[in-house]
C-alpha positions, -999 to 999 in steps of 0.1 A, spaced: -247 226 -134 -211 234 -129 -196 200 -148 -187 184 -115 -203 150 -122 -190 144 -158 -160 128 -166 -134 153 -171 -110 131 -194 -138 118 -215 -158 153 -220 -121 173 -228 -111 145 -255 -145 152 -268 -137 188 -271 -102 184 -283 -118 164 -312 -143 191 -319 -117 219 -320 -100 198 -341 -126 193 -366 -137 233 -364 -101 242 -371 -97 224 -404 -129 245 -409 -119 277 -396 -87 277 -419 -108 285 -448 -134 307 -434 -144 338 -451 -133 373 -436 -169 383 -441 -178 350 -420 -157 355 -394 -166 395 -390 -200 390 -392 -197 362 -358 -175 390 -341 -198 416 -347 -235 397 -338 -213 386 -311 -212 423 -295 -250 428 -305 -258 399 -285 -240 412 -253 -254 446 -260 -290 430 -262 -282 402 -231 -264 431 -210 -288 428 -179 -282 388 -179 -244 391 -180 -245 417 -155 -267 395 -131 -247 366 -138 -213 385 -128 -231 398 -97 -231 359 -85 -197 356 -92 -185 391 -74 -208 378 -43 -195 348 -43 -157 361 -44 -165 387 -13 -174 362 5 -142 344 0 -125 372 5 -109 379 -24 -87 413 -25 -103 447 -37 -80 444 -70 -90 407 -78 -127 419 -73 -117 446 -100 -107 423 -121 -136 404 -117 -164 431 -117 -181 438 -151 -201 468 -156 -221 485 -183 -190 506 -192 -168 476 -191 -193 456 -214 -194 485 -239 -155 481 -241 -163 445 -248 -183 453 -279 -163 479 -287 -131 457 -290 -150 430 -308 -157 455 -333 -124 467 -336 -111 431 -344 -138 425 -369 -128 459 -385 -91 449 -386 -76 430 -417 -79 395 -418 -45 382 -409 -49 348 -428 -35 341 -462 -16 374 -458 13 374 -485 46 380 -459 76 371 -483 74 364 -522 106 356 -540 118 341 -573 150 316 -570 175 310 -600 163 272 -601 131 285 -613 111 286 -585 83 310 -572 83 308 -530 56 324 -512 57 329 -476 18 330 -465 1 332 -430 -19 303 -415 -35 295 -384 -20 277 -351 -49 255 -352 -63 250 -318 -55 277 -291 -60 265 -255 -63 295 -228 -69 287 -196 -70 322 -172 -83 331 -138 -108 361 -126 -111 381 -157 -145 373 -172 -133 395 -206 -108 372 -216 -133 349 -225 -143 370 -249 -114 386 -259 -95 352 -263 -126 337 -283 -127 366 -308 -90 369 -313 -84 328 -325 -117 331 -342 -100 362 -362 -68 344 -368 -87 312 -378 -78 289 -352 -102 270 -330 -105 280 -295 -104 261 -261 -113 283 -227 -109 272 -194 -120 302 -172 -113 302 -136 -139 291 -112 -144 330 -97 -158 341 -133 -177 308 -141 -211 326 -142 -201 354 -162 -177 337 -187 -207 311 -193 -225 340 -202 -210 361 -223 -197 327 -240 -232 322 -250 -231 356 -269 -202 345 -289 -221 311 -297 -249 332 -311 -224 350 -334 -211 322 -344 -243 305 -351 -257 335 -371 -227 337 -396 -230 302 -402 -201 291 -383 -196 257 -361 -201 266 -327 -168 244 -320 -151 271 -333 -152 285 -292 -156 263 -269 -159 269 -231 -150 240 -203 -179 233 -186 -166 223 -154 -149 242 -124 -128 209 -119 -92 218 -119 -85 184 -133 -96 197 -166 -65 222 -167 -46 188 -161 -62 175 -191 -55 203 -213 -14 205 -206 -13 170 -222 -35 173 -252 -10 175 -280 -32 156 -300 -54 182 -304 -42 217 -291 -9 230 -308 1 260 -283 -17 269 -245 -19 305 -239 -20 309 -194 -33 340 -180 -33 346 -146 -9 344 -112 23 331 -110 12 299 -97 -10 293 -125 19 298 -151 44 279 -135 19 249 -136 15 252 -176 51 259 -181 62 229 -157 32 202 -166 27 213 -205 32 188 -236 22 215 -258 41 251 -265 31 278 -243 30 315 -251 37 325 -215 20 360 -195 44 362 -165 34 383 -139 36 421 -143 65 432 -122 67 467 -141 93 494 -131 95 532 -137 130 545 -138 129 584 -127 161 592 -144 184 625 -135 170 642 -164 132 636 -159 107 664 -161 91 664 -122 57 671 -137 55 645 -161 65 622 -136 37 629 -115 11 626 -136 25 593 -151 36 577 -122 1 582 -105 -16 568 -133 5 536 -137 -3 533 -99 -36 542 -96 -58 539 -127 -62 501 -122 -40 484 -97 -53 448 -104 -37 447 -141 -5 434 -153 4 467 -167 6 482 -130 38 499 -118 50 479 -88 83 497 -81 95 530 -86 132 536 -91 150 570 -87 184 584 -94 198 597 -65 212 628 -79 174 637 -89 165 632 -53 188 650 -43 174 680 -62 141 673 -65 128 647 -37 99 625 -42 69 643 -50 54 615 -72 56 595 -41 39 619 -20 11 621 -45 9 583 -46 5 584 -5 -20 607 -6 -42 586 -32 -43 563 -3 -13 540 -17 9 523 7 46 536 -4 72 509 10 102 530 4 141 519 3 167 532 28 177 569 19 139 580 8 125 604 33 85 603 30 62 607 54 39 576 61 62 549 42 66 518 52 102 505 54 111 482 20 126 448 27 144 425 2 108 404 -3 91 438 -19 119 440 -53 104 420 -76 70 415 -61 37 419 -84 13 438 -54 -18 440 -79 -30 463 -48 -25 502 -37 9 494 -30 43 504 -46 78 498 -35 109 523 -41 141 526 -43 170 553 -47 196 537 -76 230 549 -91 220 564 -120 207 545 -152 231 519 -146 215 509 -109 180 508 -124 190 487 -152 210 467 -129 177 461 -105 155 456 -135 174 427 -149 177 409 -112 142 417 -105 120 423 -132 97 397 -155 107 412 -186 70 421 -191 69 457 -196 91 489 -179 95 526 -184 122 557 -180 110 590 -177 135 610 -189 141 643 -213 173 627 -220 178 614 -256 208 591 -250 196 576 -221 161 565 -231 182 550 -259 205 531 -236 173 519 -216 155 507 -244 187 488 -256 202 473 -228 167 462 -215 147 427 -230 114 438 -218 87 428 -240 76 463 -236 99 491 -227 85 528 -229 95 564 -224 74 590 -205 45 570 -209 18 552 -181 25 517 -183 -7 510 -181 -6 515 -221 4 479 -218 -25 465 -234 -30 448 -272 -63 471 -275 -40 501 -270 -16 487 -294 -43 489 -319 -50 452 -316 -86 454 -307 -76 435 -274 -51 408 -265 -50 375 -254 -20 383 -231 13 398 -228 39 370 -238 71 374 -222 93 344 -238 107 350 -269 94 325 -290 69 329 -318 49 359 -301 60 384 -277 45 413 -257 5 421 -266 -4 386 -283 -34 397 -308 -50 382 -339 -18 385 -358 8 370 -333 -17 340 -338 -8 329 -366 17 309 -380 32 305 -418 39 284 -445 58 282 -480 40 280 -511 65 267 -539 55 265 -576 80 257 -606 77 246 -638 83 216 -648 117 223 -623 144 197 -612 171 196 -591 202 189 -607 
């Protein structure tokens, strides 16, 4: 049953009410309970791995029949190694300090007031995601760690995989004595459920969209609750005049080909003209040899390259395609990224500390890197255990959103019969 026979508005109202009630209980749940739920969910994934992979195979077969691209199929696919990685993430999140109740600031006022600023859960987090089934676990686990109830709405492509993984989260909650309403999975493929979530301001405190440009644009346009936007990853690497060629070759090959379908994959390579005049583009030749289609801008001489057009700048391919362009030094790179980037992740390859400092200071992407693969743009690689997304806005959360970023705060003020004159 895929939920198409349900009254969507009614079922979403019930989910919202249950989540709001659960959030009040989670706000006072102990660290031991939350961590036990996470570790037990990991144990359930290990014991049910054959069933999860079978469910994923069903999703994969349907996706292949629909003609999804290889990159999208890679996002959807689960393997035993990937399941092991999900379990490792759960254990990592469980091993982190509990962000709820953390003392953020503390001070005394001349009036005699003692003031503490402490971290608190957001409440109910709605997560709308597309084809990556691991988001079911990442989002549910991070929300739980931060004391939030989660309402998860996965894409139709991952329907069976997400349900199988969600069952493991439910087992973890049950064994830890926590309410199953803490992490709810919307039980329907009906797109009306997304529309309902976007207007559930009575029940949902924040929406996190995780998917393509169309999904994020719809959420931002229609949401009546705050949004942590995970925009497309139009990721640039700038090869500076003082770049080390061997470093550039290794970093760029990894940044494009390790996994082409993730938001941290490089999509555009900008090359300083003076570097090109002296060294050429051996890193582009490496990409071409690896099967990447290089769409080269004017002045780049590379056998087999396809001429780039204006449409190639500011484009997220999520495929074995990359754009390349010559620029007039650091100023040209900053100008191009400012015009075409998505404020997600951008990188400079250089041995010049001053150039790197300017790149970091003058660009406003959520993640800026130097001499490192952009595939590190990931909450797990930042030590967060996992991420619910990469927030590209500037309000509240920015960059990888882990458990700590899923908290707010409140002020606790104590006096001694204090009166304001």
